[in-house]
VOKEPA-361471 format. One record per residue: residue in three letters; x, y, z of N, C-alpha, C in turn. Coordinates in steps of 0.05 Angstrom, whole numbers, plus 5000, padded with zeros to 4 digits. Atoms other than C-alpha are relative to their C-alpha. Last residue first. Example, Ala and Ser with C-alpha at 12.3 -4.5 7.8 and 13.67 -1.06 7.14 Angstrom:
# residues 2
SER498449764999527349795143498550225014 ALA501849765000524649105156501850245000 
# end
This chain:
# residues 708
VAL497550104988311334361574500150005030 LEU498949944978304134401547503249945004 ASN497749964997303034501475501550115034 TRP498050165013297234111465502850095006 PHE497049795000293234431520502449924983 LEU497850005008286134151502502250094996 ALA498149755005279734431542503749834987 THR499149874977274233891531502350184994 ASN501549844997269833521482500550235033 ALA500949775031273833191430498650205020 VAL497449685008277332921505499150064982 THR498849854974270232591533502150134992 VAL502149794997266832291466500950235021 MET500449745021273532021438498650195013 THR496850004994274531531513500150264976 PHE500749864983266531471504503150165009 LEU501249864999267731061445500350325006 LEU498749815023274030771450497350234994 THR498049865004272230551511500950094978 ASN500549764973265030341518502250154992 VAL502549795018266229971445499950245022 PHE497749875007272829611484497950194988 ALA498349875001268629401536501350154986 ALA502249724981261729231510502550115013 LEU501049845018266428721467499050205010 TRP497949915010270328401518499050264970 VAL499149774992265328201573501050274968 ASN497149874993263827611543499450205003 ASN499850094979256327231521502550035008 THR496850175006257027521452500949855024 LYS499150075035250027811430503649835002 GLU502350275010247627831510501249964971 PHE499750394984254128081529498049904993 LEU498150115030253328671470501249815022 LYS500350045023246528931506502849744993 ARG502350124999248828981573498449834972 ALA499050244990254729291563498649815005 TYR497650155009252229741523500449735005 VAL502550125019245629921564502349934975 ALA501650264984251330051614497849854981 ALA499050284999254830471568499949815019 ILE499450105019248930921558502549694999 ILE502250175008248031061622500349874977 LEU499850224981255631161635497249954995 CYS498750255007255131691573500549805017 PRO501250155022248932051597502749854987 VAL502550144994251832161667499349894980 LEU499950254989257632481644498749685003 ALA500150255024255333011610501049715002 PHE501750075020252233301659500049934977 LEU501950235008257633061709497250064980 LEU499350235014262033561690498049724993 ILE500049905026258334211722501349684974 GLY502950025004258133821787499850074969 ASN500850304993265233771789496649944983 LEU499850105029266234611757499349635002 ALA500749965023262534771817500749924980 GLN500050205018263734331882499350144972 GLY498450085023266034791924500149914987 PRO499949785008258534941960502949974979 TYR497049944995258234221974500750114978 LEU499250224995250634031984502950105011 ALA499250255001248934741959501349795021 VAL497250124996247535401994499249704998 GLY499049825008240935841975503649884994 THR498849854981236535472009502050164996 MET501049914972232035041974500750195011 PHE502349885002235135241907498550035018 ASP498949785015242334991925497350214999 LYS499349864983240334401965500050324996 GLY502849934985235834241903500850095027 TYR502449785006242434301862497650055018 GLN498249864999247333761904498550394980 VAL500649984963240933341928502150304994 LEU502649894999238733271849500650075039 LEU502449805013245633181831497950175005 TRP498049894988248832671884498850284992 LEU500849914976242532281861502250235021 VAL501649895011245632341790498549985030 LEU499549835002252132101816497650174996 GLY498949784987249131521854500950324996 GLY501549904986245431251803500450245023 VAL500149664991249531341755498350015024 ASN498849895017252230561735500650365000 LEU496550084984249430191789501450254987 VAL499750004972242330471771502449995009 MET500049745010243330421697500450125023 ALA497949895005244929691713500750234985 LEU497850124981239429541749501450075001 PHE500549804980234429871695501450005018 MET497549885013238029291649499150365011 GLY496249994999236128801699501550294981 GLY499549715005228828941705502650095003 ARG502449855000227828301733500550194994 LYS502049844974234427931740497250214983 GLY502350144993237527471693498750075023 ARG500550225021244327851688498149815006 THR502049875008244728451736497749824979 ASN503449964973249228311790498050064984 ALA499650184974255327931745497450055020 ASN501650195008252728411683500249795020 LEU503249935005253529051717498649694990 ALA501949974976260228811746497650055001 VAL500450214982264228561692496749875021 ALA501650205014262629101648499549695018 SER502549895000264329581688498549734995 VAL501150154980270729181704497250095007 PHE499750234999272029281629498749855033 TYR501850065009269930051632499249604991 TYR502749954997274030211681497749964990 ILE500150114982280829821655496650095021 LEU500050275009279630111587499549805023 PHE502749965007278730901610499349664999 PHE501749924975284930771631497349895001 PRO499050174981289030431578497550015019 THR501450284993284530941532500849685017 TYR502750044976286931581563499949684999 ARG497650014985294331531504498650045038 LEU497850215003290631371448500750005026 ALA502650244997284531961461502349735005 THR500449924975290732471458498649795017 ILE498350134983292832191398500350025030 PHE498750155010287032341363501149775018 HIS501450114981285132911403499449714990 GLU498749984973291333161365498349885026 SER497550194999290032931296500050005027 GLU497449835008282733401301501849745006 PHE496549844982276533251326501749954980 THR498050015019268233111304502950125011 ARG498249795010264333161362500949864975 VAL498050185024259432721395500350224973 ALA499649955029256133241446501449794995 PHE498950075014253133331514499849854972 THR497349984993253334041544501349694988 TRP499649754971245934211519503949944995 ILE502449864975243933581471501450185017 ARG499849854974248733441417497950035009 PHE501750154982250433011353500250105033 ASP498650284990254233431294497149955013 THR501150114975251333951240501349635019 GLY498249794987253734221179499050045028 PHE501149754988249833901134500550235023 ILE502049955009254133571088497650175011 ALA498849885022260433631116497650094989 GLN499149834995257833481187501050134978 VAL501749784993253832901169501050305004 ILE501850005030259332521129498350285003 PHE497949885015264932621190497150104978 LEU499649674982258532391247501850194973 LEU502449925002257831751191499050345015 SER500349885027264731671195498050064995 TYR498749735000264631721269500550144969 GLY501449854986260431091272500350314992 ILE502449935019264230701220498250205016 VAL499949875027269730801256498150004988 VAL498649714985267030621326500350174981 ALA502849884988263730011296500350265010 LEU501550005041270629791254497450185014 VAL499049875020274029861315499150054980 ALA500849774988268929491365501850274989 THR503050055009268628841312500550355012 VAL500849925036276928911308496750125005 LEU498049805001277828881390499450114969 SER501749854986272028321394501450364991 ALA503049985003276227961351498350175005 ILE498949875028282528021378497750114989 ILE498949714991279727831443500250174983 THR501849744996276227271418500050235017 VAL501349805019282027111385497550125008 PRO500049945009285627021451499350154969 ASN498450105032281526661482501550234992 LEU497749994998281326851556501649934984 SER498150225011274326961564502649984996 ILE496749924998272427381618500749794991 GLY501149955028263227271622504650114987 TYR500049835002262627221688500750144972 ASP502049934996261126521689499450304998 SER500650025028267526301665497350134998 PHE499049705013269826431736499150054965 ARG497650084991265025901772501150264975 THR500649895030258225971803503850074990 GLY500450165028256025401840502650204982 ALA503249975014253725721903500449834976 ASP500250234982261025581940496849904995 LYS498750225005263626051883499049705030 LYS500850075034258526591901500349674991 SER503650175002258126631971500749894983 PHE500950044978265426881999497749894998 TYR498650334985270026711941498450085026 HIS499350285008265427111892501349765020 PHE501850075006262127671931500949734993 ALA500750194976269127861959497449865001 PHE498150084980271727951892499549905026 THR500650255017265928271858502149735018 VAL503350194990265328781922500449704979 LEU499950104978273228961910497649875014 ILE498550285004274128921837499149865033 MET502250215012266929451837502449745004 ILE501850124988272529851879497649804999 LEU499350034974277629951845498849785014 ALA499650265005273530101783502049765023 SER503450084999270730681822500749674996 VAL501850074980277430821841498749914992 LEU498650274984280030761770500049995028 ALA500350275009274431261750501849725006 TRP501850144976275831691803498949824980 TYR499550034973283131901768496749865020 VAL499350205001280131861695501149905024 ILE501850185002275532371711500749744996 GLN502149994982280432831742498449754994 ASN498150244977285332671687498850045026 THR500050185001280132881640501749825023 THR502750064994278233561670500849624994 PRO500649984967286333761662496549855013 GLU502349935010286933461577499249995037 ASN500149705006294233511570497450125006 PHE502749914991296932871600499150255001 TYR499950295013303532721557496250025002 SER499750125029305133491563498849704987 SER496049895016303633511630498449954963 THR499449875028297033491682502550064991 VAL498849754989298332921736499650164972 LEU501549755023295232341720499450215011 ILE502050185020298331911785498150224966 LYS497850105018303532321825498949854975 ASP499249745009299632801866501849864983 ALA502949665013294832291879502250134986 TYR498449965021301331671909498150244980 ASN497849984984297931521976501550194976 PHE501349714975291031511953503450065003 ILE501549845024293630951884499650305014 VAL498249905020298530581926498550284985 TRP498149784979293330501984501750094981 MET502049724997288630271926501550195022 VAL499949865026293229781902498950215007 LEU497949865002294529481969499950234973 SER500549694978287629451976501850054996 VAL501949735017286729081907499850165025 ILE498249865020292528601928497950294988 ALA497049854988289828452000500550164977 LEU501049794986282428321971502350235007 LEU500049825008286927771936498450315005 VAL496849865017289627541984499750064978 SER498549874975282827482031502250074978 GLY501649785002278727131965501950245019 VAL498949885028283726571967499850264997 ALA498750024998282726462047501250114970 ILE499549794975275626532048503050184988 ASN500949835018275825981981499350305015 ASN497649965023280725592025498050194978 VAL498249884973275425532089502650084978 ARG501549584992269525412045502450135001 ARG500249905034274324812002498550255008 SER497949845008275824612075499950104976 ALA498949774985269224582093502250054997 SER501149745009267324212039500450115016 TYR499749805038272523702035499650275004 ASN501949885005272923502112500750134978 ASN502750265005278723112123497550014996 ARG500350095028283523732104498349744999 LYS502950155003279924152165501149844965 SER501050164986287024342187496849845000 GLY498250305004289524522123499249875017 ALA501650165020283024962114502349814998 VAL503350224992283725342187499949884977 VAL500350254971290825502177498749885006 PHE499550145005289125872097500549725026 GLY502350225021283426162121502549804994 ILE501550234988288026452181497949944985 ILE499050174986293526762136498849845016 ALA499550185023288627032079501249825020 GLY503050275008283827312141501749804980 LEU501050184960290327692176498049794988 VAL496750214997292427912100499849815023 SER499350155024285728182088502249784992 VAL502150285000284728482152500449864978 ILE499750144980291528842147498049795002 LEU498550115005289329092075501349765016 LEU501350255013282529312091502149824989 ILE502150234980285329692155499549754973 LEU498150194985290929992094499049875032 ALA498550205017285930192046501349905021 ILE501450184999281230552105501149734978 ILE499550204972287430972128498449694999 ARG497350084988289331202062499849765027 LEU499350335019282231312043502149855012 VAL501450194988281731802108499649754984 ASN497450074982288632192085498049805015 LEU498750235012285032212010500449895026 GLY500750175015279132642042502049754998 SER500650034967284133132082498249654997 GLU497450184980289033102009498049945030 GLU499949794971282533301969502649845017 LYS497850164989284532881896500950185031 ASP497949714991279833431874502649975011 MET498949855029276532901831501250255000 LEU497750075021277532421884500050204982 THR497550134982274432791942502549984977 PRO497949665006268733111907503349915008 PHE499549865019266932341886500950295002 LEU497849915000266832001945500950164976 ILE498049904973261031971962502050024997 ALA501149654997258331921885501350055028 PRO498549855008263131281881498750284997 ILE496849884992261231021949500550114975 LEU500249854983252930971926502850135005 THR501049815015252030511869500450275016 SER498650005032256429961893499550214994 PHE496649824986254230101972500850034969 ALA500949794984246630011948502650095006 ILE501649845015247629391906500250385008 ALA497150015022252229071962498850264976 LEU498549884972245929242018502850064973 TRP501449685003241629021955502450115025 TYR500349845020245628331963499750254985 MET497649945011247328242031500750074964 THR500049774986238928282045503150114994 LYS501149725013238527811995500950235011 GLN498750005028243627252022499150284984 LYS497749854999240827382090501650094978 GLY501149674989233227292064503250125004 ASN501349884973235626652021499750195018 VAL503050254992236826401956498750165019 ALA501650104988241526991921497649805012 ALA501149704991243226991850499749895033 SER501950024984249026551824498250175014 VAL499750064960251626831774498949945019 THR499349704991248926741697501250005034 ALA501249964985251526121658499550175023 ILE498950024971254726131597498050035025 GLU501649944982252726091528500949895023 GLY501850284984258925861481498650175026 THR499950334985262926481452497849885004 ALA502550044976262027141418500849755002 ALA500249804986268127581378497749775029 ASN498050184972269826861341500050305019 ARG501550144976264427201297501049895027 LEU501149834986269027721268498749855019 PHE498549934970273027271234498950135026 PRO498650314991267427031186501650085023 LEU498150115024262927631182501349815020 ARG500550165021256527601223501749974982 LEU500150284993258727971283499649744980 LEU497450184998258928461239500349795009 LEU500450105026250928501238502850004990 THR502250245003249928461309500849884970 ILE498950264989255429041317499149754985 LEU496449965014251929591274502049675001 PRO501550085027245029411300502349894992 VAL499950264999248629531372498449944973 ILE497350055003251530231342499449655007 MET498350145029246130531311501949755002 LEU501950295005241130701370501549944975 PHE498550104984247931211394498049654996 PHE497550124995247731471330499949865017 GLY498850125010240931601337502749834987 ILE501550194992238731921393501049724972 LEU497849994988244532441365498449665014 ALA498350095004240932581318501649855010 VAL501250215016234332661342502249894993 PHE501850224978237533121393499849744993 ASN497550064987241233541343499449765016 LEU499950175026233233641314502849765009 ALA501750225000232433871389500649754980 GLU498450284976238034311382498649805001 LYS496750145005236034571322500049875027 ALA501050355017228634621347503149934982 TRP501750224975231535081406499749714976 TRP497050135002235735591360498649775016 ILE500150245005227935771334502549895000 GLN497250145001227836421373498549824986 ASN500250145041222036971362502249825000 GLY500650264999221637231438499049804984 SER498050124989226737771425498549755014 ASP501050104974221037981375502949905012 LEU501850264992224738101301500450085035 ASN502249864982226938901297498549705009 VAL497249974981233938581251497650115028 ASN501050194973228638221209501950065018 THR502249985006229838621142499449935029 GLN500350224984237438671148496950075011 ASN500850255013237439031081499749765027 PRO502550015002237939701115499149784983 SER499550005021245839561142496749994998 THR499750295011245739621220498849984965 VAL497350145012247740231254499949784990 GLY498849835018241440591274502749964984 ASN503149865007239640101333502250214986 PHE499649815029246239681345498350164979 ALA497849925013246639701415500750084977 HIS499649754994239339641428503250124994 THR501649865007238139051389501150295003 TYR498350045020245038671418497450284972 PHE497549834987241838781488500750054962 ASP499449734989235738571469502250125010 ILE501149865010237337931433499850285002 LEU498849975014241237781488500650184972 HIS498849714994236437851530502250054981 GLY501849695002232137431493502550175011 THR501449885028237536891491498750194992 THR498249914996237836811567501050184970 THR500549784978230836741573503150214995 GLY501649815022230936251513500650285027 SER501949844983236235871553499450234975 PHE502750255001240635301537498850145008 HIS500150055027247635751546498549794987 ASN500549765019245836031612499050014965 TRP502350105011244135271639499850374978 PRO500550125026250935211645497050054987 HIS498150005019252235691700499250004973 THR497150104990245835591743501650244973 GLN499050225017239536051719503049885016 ASN499050284974235336501757500449694987 PRO501350295004236737011706500049885029 THR499550124985240137761727498149715009 TYR503050185005240438231670501549695026 MET499250254990245438721680497349884990 ILE502950154979245739381636500649745010 HIS499550164992251239931620497149855002 GLU502050044989251340551572500649725011 GLY501150135018256741001554497249895016 THR503150124999259241631580499349884990 GLN502250025020266541791578497249925008 SER503149995004272142031622497749964980 ALA501449884971279142301599497349804994 ARG502749915019283841881561498150035021 VAL499749945030291341801575496849984985 VAL502050085017291441911652500550104970 LYS498849805028298441841679496749974984 GLY500949774987297641391744500350164987 ASP497550014980302240871710499550275019 VAL497750165003296640811658502350105011 THR496449884987290741121669501749844994 LEU498950245013282741131636503150075000 ASP497749825017279641781664500949654993 GLY497949904989272341481692502150064982 SER497650125004267041131660502250055020 THR496449865005260941551673501749755005 VAL498149994982254341061666502650074989 GLU496949955017249041111628500650145024 LYS499149784984243740601653503050114982 PHE498149805007239940151607500650225011 GLN500549705010234939731644502650124987 ASP502250045014233739031662499950204981 THR498150335011237339001735497850124968 GLU502150175017236739631776500949844979 GLY501849865026241639631830497949944973 LYS499850185025242139511893499750204988 PRO500150354999242339791968499849874974 VAL503450065005245840461952500149764993 ASP502350024983251940521989496949994994 PRO500650264978256640331953497750055013 LYS498549934971255540881896499749745023 LEU501449894969252240711834502849975023 GLY499949804997255440641759498750205020 LEU501949875005252339961739500450365009 PHE500850045025258139711745498450074986 ALA496949765009260540011808499349914965 LYS501149785002253639681832502550184984 GLY501849995019255738931813498850325002 SER499550075029262339001843497349974977 ALA497649814998259839251914501849994970 THR497350014993254838681908501450264989 ALA499849884975246938861901503249965017 ALA500449734988247138741833499850155026 PHE498849705023250038241831499650185005 ASP501849715017245337811866501350135003 LYS500249724989247237101901498550134974 ARG501349735013245036421910500950225007 THR501949954977250435841931497750274973 VAL502950135009254735451889498050085015 THR501849815012260835881906497249904985 GLY501150045033264935561953498550214993 GLN498550005012266335602033499649774967 VAL500850075022260435782071502850004984 GLU498350354989263735952141499149874980 LYS497050134995264536712108500249735000 GLU498850145022256736732100503249985000 ALA500550375012255436582163499949994978 ALA499250294986259537182189499449834992 THR499650034977257237652137501349845010 LYS502050314989259937762067499750135035 GLU502549955001261438532040499349735018 GLU502349744977267738572062497950054999 ASP500450114975269337792033500050305025 SER497550024986266938071963500449935032 LYS499349724989259637901949503949935007 ASN500550034966258937331898501050285013 PHE502049884981257637381832500150065021 PHE499049654989262436851805497450135008 PHE496649884996262536071800499850225003 GLU498550234981256035601811503350155000 ASP497550025018251536211770501949715025 TYR499550174981244736121820503349924981 LYS500149984977243336801806501049785016 GLY502550144977245136871744499549955028 ALA498950174969248837451721498549855012 ILE502350164995248837691646500749835016 MET500450254985252738331635496849805004 GLY502950154997251738881578502149805021 VAL498950194996256039491551497749725014 THR502150134995254340031507501549675010 ARG500150145006261940391495496749885015 SER502649935010262741111507499049714987 GLY500049805004268440901554496950014990 TYR502650025021269340161559498750164986 ALA499650145020276840271587498049944979 ALA499249675021274540651640500749954981 GLN502749894998270440021664500750254988 LEU501450145021276439551663497750224984 GLN498849925021280940151691498649784987 ASP500749775007275340051750501450184977 GLN502049955004276039311757498950354980 PRO502049924977282839331767497050064980 ALA500749694996286739071699497749975026 VAL499249825026289938471677499950225008 ALA497650054998288238011736501850144979 ALA498149864985282938331739501949935012 ALA499449795016278737961683502050215011 TYR497950095012279637371728500150224988 SER498450125000274537711776502449854992 PHE496949924999270738121738502849935013 ASP499349724988264737791728503150134994 SER497749934988262437211686499850315011 GLY498250214984256536811661503849995019 VAL503150144976254337231602502049775023 SER499250234995259037801576497549815019 ILE502350184969256038301535501949695014 GLY499350274980260138751494499249965010 THR501450064976259939391438500649695012 TYR502349845007264039681381497850075035 ILE502450014998270239451374497850135019 MET500650245028276439551322497049775024 ARG500750214980277040231356499049774979 TYR503250155012280240741311500249835020 GLY502949905009286041161322496050004997 THR500149975026291740731322497550224999 GLN497550025025295840881379498449994978 LEU498149765002290041071425502350014993 SER501049675005285740551403501950224998 SER499750025019290039941427500050344974 MET496749964996289140191492500350014969 GLU499849704989281240111485503650164992 ASP500249865015282039451451500050314997 MET498050005017285639121501499150144977 TYR498249754988280439441547502849904981 MET500249764999275439131505501150235015 SER499449885035278038521488499550245007 LEU496549945000278838391570500550094976 LEU499949784981270738411585503650184988 THR501549745007269737951525501150175021 SER498649845013275737451549498850194980 PHE498449744999272537481610501850044979 GLY500849694994266537281585501150155007 GLY500649885019269336721547498550315003 MET497549865022271336431607500250224980 SER498750174974264336381636502450114983 HIS500150194980260536501567501349935018 GLY499350374995262036901510499550085032 SER501350164988261537591465499949785020 VAL498050225002264238171426498149835019 ALA499850054970260638631383501649715011 VAL499250234995263838951323498949995030 TYR502650034992261539611288499949675011 ALA501450175006268439801269497049925017 ASN501050194969271440491280497649794989 GLY498850325002274740661210499049815029 GLN497049814977273841561225501449574998 GLU497849875023268241421163503050055022 ASP500549695005264840901212502250094987 LYS498249814989265940131195498150294998 LYS501049785001261339521172502150185016 THR500149924975265638811169499250405000 PHE503649974992263938521101499650105031 ASP501549805021271238681074497349985005 GLN501750145026275038331129497450174990 GLU499049985028280738701167498249824987 TYR499549765004276438771238501050014958 ILE503449885007273838091236500650344986 TYR501250225031281937801245497050234984 LYS498849935018283038421301499349814974 ALA501249905022276238051322502250274997 ALA501250055016279237401335498050344998 ASP499250225028285337611369498549984985 PHE500249855009280937981421502849994974 GLN502049745016277137501435500850154983 SER501450175015282036891449498550194985 TYR499949835029286937341477498649854981 ILE498849715004286037261555500550184968 TRP502949905003280936631556501750404999 PHE502349955022286136271519497750135004 THR499950005024292636371554497950064984 GLY500149715016292936421620500250054978 PHE502249764997289535851653500950264987 LEU502550125019295335341624498150205001 ASP501249835013300735811662497749864979 LYS500949774974303135311715498150234986 VAL501550034995304334721656498750295022 PRO498650134973308835181618496849915014 ILE501349904974305435361551501449865022 ASP499150144979310135331492498050125015 ALA498350014981306935741434499849825022 SER497450015012302635591383502449945014 TRP497549904996295835581413501949924993 ARG497950094992290535171373501550255008 SER497549855005283435221359503149935015 ASP499150125023278434591336502450265008 GLY501250085019275734521400502050004980 HIS502450124996278834881448498749974978 ASP499850164977285835051464497749815006 TYR496850235005285835771442499649805006 MET497449944987278335891434501949945003 ASP498250104982273635661388501850195017 LEU497850055003269036211358501249775015 ALA499050134975262736331335502049815009 LEU498050134990263136951291499449765019 VAL499850134972256437191275502649944981 ILE498950185004254537711211500949945027 TYR497249904995247938061231502149804981 GLY498349775030241737981184502550085021 ARG500149634995236737821240501550134984 ARG502750025013237237051221498750304998 SER499650025037244937141235497050064983 MET498749755009242937401305500750034970 GLU501349834991238736811336501350324978 ILE501350005014243336251296497150305006 ALA500249995028249036511329497850054985 PRO500449774996244936681402501750044959 ALA502949804993242836041412501350274976 ASP502050085026248435541372498150265000 GLN501549725007253835891417498549954982 MET501749944982255635141449498550324997 GLU503450034999257634951377498950045020 LYS501549865011264035351388497349944996 THR499349925019267034901441497850254986 ASN502150055025266634821511501250074976 LEU501050315016272234601559497850054988 TYR498350184995272835401595498649745000 GLY498849894982267135841560502449735003 HIS501850214975264235921500501750095019 THR499050214987264736451451499749855021 THR500750074977261337071408500849685004 ILE498950204989263537511356498849835020 ILE499750084970258337901332501549845000 VAL499150304995259438291266499949965026 PRO498350074975255538941241499949704995 ARG501750054980255038901165501050075026 LYS498350044962257539121103497449995013 ASP502549914980253039051037500949825029 ASP501449745016258439080976497050055020 ALA498949695012263238741008498550195002 GLY497350115004259138081047501050284996 ALA497749784976252338061072502950014981 GLY499749705007246637881013502250155022 LYS500849925021244337261050500850284993 PRO502249945005247137291124499850034960 MET500249865015253636931135496650024986 TYR502749965013254636541202500050194977 LEU500249715013262336431204497249934987 LEU502050055028263335841247498950164997 GLY502249954998270435851283497949904979 SER501950185026277235631283497850045019 LEU503950004996283136031312498649894979 THR500950065023291235821291495750055018 GLY500750215012295836121335498149994988 HIS499450204979297736761384499849704988 GLU497449924993297337321333500549765028 ALA501449824985291636911292502550175016 GLN498549914986291636541232499950185020 PHE498549765011284936341210502650005022 LYS497350014984281435721207501450294992 ILE496949945007274035721182501650015018 GLU497850034978267635281194501450144982 LYS498850085009261135561139501850005019 VAL498350134985254935661150502149854991 LYS498150165011251136121100502349965020 VAL497049934982244936491127501849704989 SER499649765006238236441087502050145010 TYR498649965024238235731080500550244994 PHE501149995026232435681125501749994979 SER502649935006234835921180499150024975 THR499849855032241535641160498050235008 ASN497949935003241135261237501450154976 PHE500649854987234135111225503150065005 MET502249845016235634771155499250225036 GLY498649845023241434421187499350274987 ALA499149684984237134161243502550234985 PHE500849814976233433921201501150065014 LEU502049805018237133551159498650195009 SER498449835006241833311215499150164974 GLY499149874980235332971250502350244989 PHE502149924997232532601188500550275018 ILE500349875027239332341170497750315000 VAL497049935013241332021237499050354972 LEU498949794971234231921259502450154985 VAL501849865003233231521194500050245023 LEU498849835027240131231201497950204995 SER498249884989237030871268501450274973 LEU502149794991231130771239502550065014 VAL500849825016235030311185499550295009 LEU499349885010239029981235499450304982 LEU498949914977233729721276502550284990 GLY501349885000230829441213501050275030 GLN499449805030237529181194497450095012 PRO497449754991238628901271499650134970 LYS497150035013232528511270501550214996 LYS497250154987228128621324500949924990 MET497649854993224529261296502249775018 
# end
């Protein structure tokens, strides 16, 4: 397998094998037809995966389950309930909410309102579409047997859709939603539309469930009135919680506030209370069943869990008892009988194959006449530390470079003002010290003209100080004008990508600072030349590298589109995915590409300068890229699980973003090293990492295309 042809064949085998069998499990061994659909809804275009069991249709109407994802995710994140319920004979629509995946909100969205669109309307708009389909089972009065479910903000959409449906039914005389269960969401956001008591009043006789993980990063907290003085000191939500013991949770279970705690995992009859509008009763109280599940899980764990999937199966089995089609032969399959995990495992096999393919593919492309110009002549490695002092400084620099992006991660991701103030002061101090160092250095160098060696050494320090001053100034500007850099707008229309790019830019500047310092204060005197860093300035080399990178990424994504067309799957594991994209994703990726190029170019230079030629260099490169971030995650969640309070309780979303960012950076480190070995310069690695991981990032998050 040392030959690129062999490795390329292996990667393609993994892709095809994984995708073929993932497709088999996705369709429950071809007993379910899965197709992507798009339809016009009230507020835009909605996209989804429709799971249609064999035999279901106009002549054999079935209950339908609409299941959707949370903020930043896509319909594919609902694989588990979609696969499990469709193999039990239900029709399932795995939905992309507006401005996620392939769905788009049609009207203009003021930036200040971007979070008030998709989660409010997506589920109800989808329910209205499903109600009109000839395969949807209804009773004699026209009430549809449709379930709604969603994770996180999809859960809010679920809770609100039942409220909207009830208000609609007061006019139409029929319900479009029969039952619903939220996952990883409470009433905190949904209450922006109606208070909890009125939401529950609207649920009426429906069977309603809620899955409330005890380590959920966002929700299920006590109210301020319920918190003790010590609990009020904890700012944030990454803490252990027990929703069944809170006032809101007890109200959901129909209990009075003085009850210590509600019972979980049991269906309870709950009196809904009167539904009112402007203080007037519009529908009398009804009685329905409510149930709460409280697994020991974090927020993103919910949608990659046999436990949560089992709860969903049990819920639907109970809620639809007596109204399923006689032809749903597997409707009573035990909730422990699950196959979705096999589909995910095989998706992972295909994902491995995809990333394994890039290096051998590029190796073969580099044999083509023009593209071979991407490779330059062999260069020396950057001089290594030779004595104890130099080695100590080297490892201190490695530790600093590894840890500082993680230490600054919370401040940079949120642009937190107090933290930025500290960074502004540090950058200003570095600027002043560097300017003074440059002045003193040039003066001293001039006084030692008769001693060439000493003069050169001091002159190097002076030149290095000038460059450090420039970098420090850029850092000060980025910290000082943080509120104007990469701000969510119609141009930079992905909020979380803006956060990641800002963090990446600062991390790149830190790498530049360390690299310049070591080069001019130490390595240049030891014989290291500029060319040893692999920064070729030959235009032909740069262009050939770019063309090679574009071809490799285009071929890779072409394979993805072909696989999805044939097998109906993409490449993913949990929150990390390489998925197909729309034209809007491509345009958005082009906007972010220059910023990511800065990061991946600097990263390729720093990783190869510090690890090339060293024992265990590949592992060290990965540690440099993600070691601090992995440690941050371990401490963040380790402290949460052990003490009930995370290291940074307010870092809920940012911590979750790392679950996808860390794998990207690990693979990027491998490519940075491997492609440098093929070309003896950093350009090809920088271009490949930029093009590939920019598209991966952009296609896997919320994209607000109509921001104004």
